[in-house]
Phi, psi and omega in degrees: 000123189259350174233151179296134171244129176309134178229184179295340177273349185282123186260322187199150172239112190248129181279149170206152185273121181278169183303331180277355177095356180280150178280126179227187190231138167261114178266117178269116177246174185303323185238007184199166176236130182246142169263119181249132183281012177244159174292153179312313180304315179299315175308313183289314181300312177298322184288319170306319176292326182293320183271021169083024177220194174230156176301314177307313182293322180294319180294314181299326177294319179289321180296322180298336180268007170107357180268078195280318185257124176046063177295148170294158177242125173273103184287323177205113174287334179295324180268351185069038182264098180234120186240145175232143179276145170276349177201185182302132179301345177278348178280135180308323190260020180294127173259147178240131183240145173269119184303324187295334186263005185265121182268315183200175180203159175206157179293134181261314172199190187295334185242008182222149168246138175269109181269127171261117185269163183298342179269008181094341179295146176242136175228131177281136179234144185280076181202146177283158185306312180304316185289318186295317178302317180295317183291322177297319179289326179292314175307315179298320179294316179302313182296312179304307183304312180295317175305312180299318183298318178300308181302313181291324182295313177301326183277342185239142167231035172269126185231142173289149176059029179239128177264126178267129178264136178297143178291354179269005180271157180246133173274132176225150181268132177260179185311323184278356180090003172263170187259157170227158178242132180222165178300138174290123179290135182292144181273134182250131176265000000 
């Protein structure tokens, strides 16, 4: 693996300027901090692909659920990887935080919030308190809604406009290559 992939230990993606001027990422994990040679957006983009989707698809999914501006991104619902941006993902200084790993927060100054992560680490982030709280709550709501959809889907097998066919019917292929259903011929012994 030549690129970092977000995992359950990933807590935050923080941008930094490397000595050569390229934008890179400090990946904050539960027990370590990693320097990754790609920008935060690229780490997120690659991770979505690694887990079988695209960033664009994940973003469209969130938008279709009503999260239109700077939506939270579900990198992997199976692993509970939900990240949210503190500003537009196109901005160089965009920070991405894992909703799962935020324990608490407080105002640091007029333009920063101090975020307390589950492992006790504190990181100042460049966003006003009211904006941070709004983004955090949107991520929580999005995560909850996705979990509820999956849970209700598992409990129900009722679908609109779907016709259930009895198991005693037989599937056959017709001349055009499509399928037909007919009565199963009784078996005579």
